[in-house]
C-alpha positions in Angstrom: -70.5 -51.1 27.5 -68.1 -49.3 29.8 -66.0 -52.5 30.0 -65.7 -52.5 26.2 -64.6 -48.8 26.2 -61.8 -49.6 28.7 -60.7 -52.6 26.7 -60.6 -50.4 23.5 -58.5 -47.7 25.2 -56.0 -50.2 26.4 -55.6 -51.8 23.0 -55.2 -48.3 21.3 -52.4 -47.4 23.9 -50.6 -50.7 23.2 -50.8 -50.0 19.5 -49.3 -46.5 19.8 -46.5 -47.8 22.1 -45.7 -50.6 19.7 -45.6 -48.2 16.7 -43.4 -45.8 18.6 -40.9 -48.5 19.5 -40.8 -49.8 16.0 -40.0 -46.3 14.7 -37.2 -45.9 17.3 -35.8 -49.3 16.3 -36.0 -48.2 12.6 -34.2 -44.9 13.4 -31.4 -46.7 15.3 -31.0 -49.1 12.5 -30.1 -46.3 9.9 -26.3 -45.5 10.1 -25.4 -41.8 9.8 -23.7 -40.7 6.5 -20.0 -40.1 6.8 -18.7 -36.7 5.7 -15.7 -36.8 3.3 -12.8 -34.7 4.8 -9.1 -34.1 4.5 -6.8 -33.9 7.5 -3.2 -33.3 8.5 -1.1 -33.7 11.6 -0.6 -30.5 13.7 3.1 -29.6 13.9 5.4 -26.7 14.3 7.5 -25.4 11.4 10.4 -23.0 11.1 9.3 -19.8 9.5 11.1 -16.5 8.8 10.4 -14.0 11.5 6.8 -14.5 12.5 6.7 -11.0 13.9 5.2 -8.6 11.3 4.6 -4.9 11.3 1.7 -3.1 9.7 2.8 -1.0 6.6 1.3 1.8 4.6 2.5 2.2 1.0 3.9 5.6 -0.2 5.0 6.6 -3.7 8.7 6.9 -4.3 8.3 10.5 -5.5 5.3 12.8 -5.1 5.1 16.5 -6.0 2.4 19.1 -6.2 3.3 21.6 -8.9 2.1 25.0 -10.2 3.3 28.0 -12.1 6.0 30.2 -10.6 4.5 33.3 -12.3 1.0 34.7 -12.4 -1.2 34.7 -15.5 -4.1 33.3 -17.4 -4.1 29.6 -18.4 -4.3 29.2 -22.2 -3.8 25.4 -22.4 -4.0 22.3 -20.3 -2.5 19.2 -21.9 -2.9 16.4 -19.4 -5.7 14.7 -17.4 -5.9 12.7 -14.2 -4.5 9.2 -14.4 -2.3 10.1 -17.4 1.3 8.8 -17.5 3.8 11.6 -18.3 7.5 11.7 -18.9 10.1 14.2 -17.6 9.9 17.5 -19.4 6.4 16.9 -20.8 4.3 20.1 -20.9 1.4 20.0 -18.5 -0.1 23.5 -19.1 0.7 26.9 -20.5 0.0 30.6 -19.6 -0.6 33.6 -21.8 3.1 34.5 -22.3 2.8 37.6 -24.5 3.7 40.0 -21.7 6.6 37.9 -20.6 7.8 37.6 -24.2 7.7 41.4 -24.7 9.6 42.0 -21.5 12.2 39.5 -22.5 12.7 41.1 -26.0 13.1 44.5 -24.4 15.7 43.1 -21.9 17.5 41.3 -24.7 17.7 44.5 -26.8 19.0 46.5 -23.9 21.6 43.8 -23.2 22.8 43.9 -26.8 23.0 47.7 -26.7 25.1 47.7 -23.5 27.3 44.8 -24.8 28.1 46.8 -28.0 29.0 49.9 -25.9 31.1 47.7 -23.6 33.1 46.2 -26.5 34.0 49.6 -27.9 35.0 51.0 -24.5 37.0 47.9 -23.6 39.2 48.5 -26.6 39.8 52.1 -25.5 40.5 50.9 -21.9 43.2 48.4 -23.3 44.9 51.3 -25.1 44.8 53.4 -21.9 42.4 56.0 -23.4 39.5 55.2 -21.0 39.6 56.1 -17.2 39.3 53.2 -14.8 36.1 54.6 -13.3 34.3 54.8 -16.7 35.4 51.2 -17.5 34.1 49.9 -14.2 30.8 51.8 -14.8 30.2 50.1 -18.2 31.1 46.7 -16.7 28.4 47.2 -14.0 25.8 48.2 -16.6 26.6 45.1 -18.6 26.2 42.9 -15.6 22.8 44.5 -14.8 21.6 44.1 -18.4 22.7 40.4 -18.3 20.8 39.8 -15.0 17.7 41.6 -16.3 17.8 39.5 -19.5 18.1 36.3 -17.4 15.2 37.2 -15.2 12.9 37.8 -18.1 14.0 34.7 -19.8 13.2 32.7 -16.7 9.7 34.3 -16.4 9.1 33.5 -20.0 10.2 29.9 -19.4 8.0 29.6 -16.3 4.9 30.5 -18.3 5.1 26.9 -19.6 4.6 24.2 -16.8 6.5 20.9 -17.4 6.8 17.6 -15.5 10.0 17.5 -13.4 10.0 13.6 -13.4 8.3 10.7 -15.0 5.1 9.7 -13.2 1.3 9.7 -13.2 -1.0 12.7 -12.8 -3.2 12.0 -9.7 -4.7 15.5 -9.3 -5.6 18.2 -11.9 -6.9 21.6 -10.7 -6.3 23.7 -13.9 -8.7 24.7 -16.6 -8.3 26.9 -19.6 -9.1 30.5 -18.8 -8.3 30.3 -15.1 -6.3 33.2 -13.6 -3.8 31.8 -11.3 -1.3 33.1 -8.7 2.3 32.1 -8.3 2.7 28.8 -6.5 -1.0 27.8 -6.7 -1.2 24.0 -6.7 -2.5 22.8 -10.0 -1.2 19.2 -10.5 0.0 16.3 -8.3 2.5 14.1 -9.9 3.6 10.7 -8.4 6.2 8.2 -9.5 5.2 4.6 -8.7 8.0 2.7 -10.4 9.3 2.1 -6.8 7.2 2.4 -3.6 8.1 2.7 0.0 6.4 0.6 2.7 6.4 2.7 5.9 6.2 0.9 9.3 6.5 2.1 12.9 8.8 0.0 15.1 8.8 0.1 18.9 12.0 0.9 20.7 12.4 -2.7 21.9 12.7 -3.9 18.3 14.4 -1.1 16.4 17.9 -2.6 16.8 16.8 -5.5 14.5 16.4 -3.1 11.5 19.4 -2.0 9.5 19.6 0.0 6.3 20.2 -2.3 3.3 18.6 -5.3 5.1 16.2 -7.5 3.1 12.5 -7.6 4.0 9.3 -8.9 2.6 6.0 -7.1 2.1 2.6 -8.9 1.8 -0.4 -6.9 0.5 -3.7 -8.7 1.4 -5.8 -6.8 -1.2 -3.5 -8.1 -4.0 -2.7 -11.4 -2.3 0.9 -10.9 -3.4 4.3 -10.9 -1.6 7.2 -8.6 -2.6 10.9 -8.5 -1.8 12.4 -5.2 -0.7 15.3 -3.5 1.0 15.2 -1.2 4.1 15.9 2.3 2.7 15.5 4.4 5.9 15.7 3.8 9.6 14.8 7.1 11.2 17.0 7.6 14.3 14.5 10.0 15.9 11.5 8.5 17.7 8.0 10.0 17.3 7.4 12.1 20.4 3.9 10.8 20.8 4.0 7.1 20.0 7.7 6.6 20.9 8.1 4.5 17.8 10.7 4.7 15.0 9.8 5.1 11.4 11.3 2.6 8.9 10.8 2.6 5.2 11.3 -0.4 2.9 11.9 0.2 -0.8 9.9 -2.1 -3.2 10.1 -2.4 -7.0 6.7 -1.9 -8.5 7.4 -3.7 -11.7 3.8 -4.1 -12.9 2.6 -0.8 -11.4 0.0 -2.9 -9.4 0.9 -1.4 -6.1 -1.0 1.9 -5.4 -0.2 4.6 -2.8 -2.2 4.2 0.4 -2.4 0.4 0.3 -2.0 -1.5 3.5 0.3 -4.5 4.1 2.5 -6.4 6.5 6.3 -6.4 6.6 8.7 -9.2 7.8 12.4 -9.2 8.1 14.0 -12.1 6.1 16.9 -13.0 8.4 15.2 -14.1 11.5 13.6 -17.6 11.9 11.2 -18.9 14.5 9.3 -22.1 15.2 5.6 -21.6 15.0 2.4 -23.7 14.7 1.1 -22.9 11.2 -2.2 -24.3 9.7 -4.0 -23.7 6.4 -6.6 -21.0 6.4 -9.2 -23.5 5.0 -9.3 -25.3 8.4 -10.8 -22.2 10.2 -14.5 -21.9 10.9 -16.1 -18.7 12.3 -18.9 -18.7 14.7 -21.0 -16.0 16.5 -19.2 -12.9 17.8 -16.2 -13.6 15.6 -15.1 -16.8 17.5 -12.8 -19.0 15.5 -12.6 -22.7 15.8 -11.4 -25.9 14.1 -12.3 -29.5 14.0 -9.9 -32.3 15.0 -10.3 -36.1 14.7 -11.2 -37.8 17.9 -9.4 -40.9 19.1 -11.5 -43.2 16.9 -10.5 -41.3 13.8 -14.1 -41.5 12.6 -15.5 -38.5 14.5 -14.6 -34.9 15.0 -14.2 -32.6 18.0 -14.8 -28.9 17.8 -12.0 -26.8 19.3 -11.8 -23.0 19.8 -8.5 -21.5 18.6 -6.8 -18.1 18.9 -5.1 -16.8 15.7 -1.9 -15.0 16.4 -1.3 -13.8 12.9 -2.3 -14.1 9.2 0.7 -15.2 7.2 0.5 -14.8 3.4 -2.7 -15.7 1.5 -3.3 -19.2 2.9 -1.6 -19.6 6.2 -2.4 -18.8 9.8 -0.2 -18.8 12.9 -2.0 -20.3 15.9 -1.4 -18.9 19.3 -3.5 -21.3 21.4 -6.2 -24.0 21.1 -4.3 -26.8 19.3 -1.8 -29.4 20.4 1.1 -30.8 18.4 0.2 -34.3 17.1 -3.6 -33.7 16.8 -5.1 -34.5 13.4 -6.7 -31.3 12.0 -9.5 -31.3 9.5 -8.3 -28.9 6.8 -11.3 -29.2 4.3 -14.0 -26.6 5.1 -17.5 -28.0 5.1 -20.7 -26.5 6.3 -21.9 -30.0 7.2 -19.3 -30.5 9.9 -20.5 -30.4 13.5 -19.4 -31.7 16.9 -19.5 -35.5 16.9 -20.0 -35.8 13.1 -18.9 -39.0 11.5 -16.2 -38.5 8.9 -14.2 -40.4 6.5 -10.9 -39.7 4.6 
């Protein structure tokens, strides 16, 4: 009986071994599925000034406005986000007191003017002493000045836009009692914007007023042409950098104040290794890598790369990790892995 048990165990082990070998042979006989990819040869290209500078967008004009005279607000005629034109009324004060003061000053001026005209005729005839004539001229000048002051105060009781723009802040409501100079509205003109950059001392000699430059705004994925409007000759005492502003036409009013972008000079060219952004894969801890075809052209090798700069919406400048002549896989696929079989 024991001999039969041993014989059964041996036969079972042989069966398991045979089954395992047949499965391995079956697995080896199934060819892996090739992944469809696109590739291109890695090469350097000439690009305009690969060096960029981080920019912050500012409005062409910005003003915080308020009444020049005190009073009670009786009307507010605009709201935040509203487009206004130059001379458009923004708000109004109760102007009755200013109107009364102006009418009194105007009446006083008319009275003095009438007296002056009568005395002037006497003076021309030699019937009025010089001292009396100078006295009436002084009173007329004082009456004119008083009338002008009251006219200005009456005018200042109505607040108007000094230039065309957009209301970005409104801090006025009907019934408010305000003081002179109290900020009530912020008005910005975005027809043109300024891209402000800070340039180190070693590079400031490359920037000249009137020079052409390009601005790329990542959030809009748009590039704009501009002109250097200001090169500040005085360095910042803390950063030791120089402020440069590039003027950009905001034709469609799609650029907003505070947006971030990158600025390049147009004139300079430099040879750089540029690849499509679609070739980049991201791993753990922010590591970036790409896949290149191996020597057989049917498999891929994973290579870690260092990105020097993002250029435009779809291009990257590579600092290290790739060699000229390698064939780079440019179609992103989650199925790609080290040693994967590919086809084109």
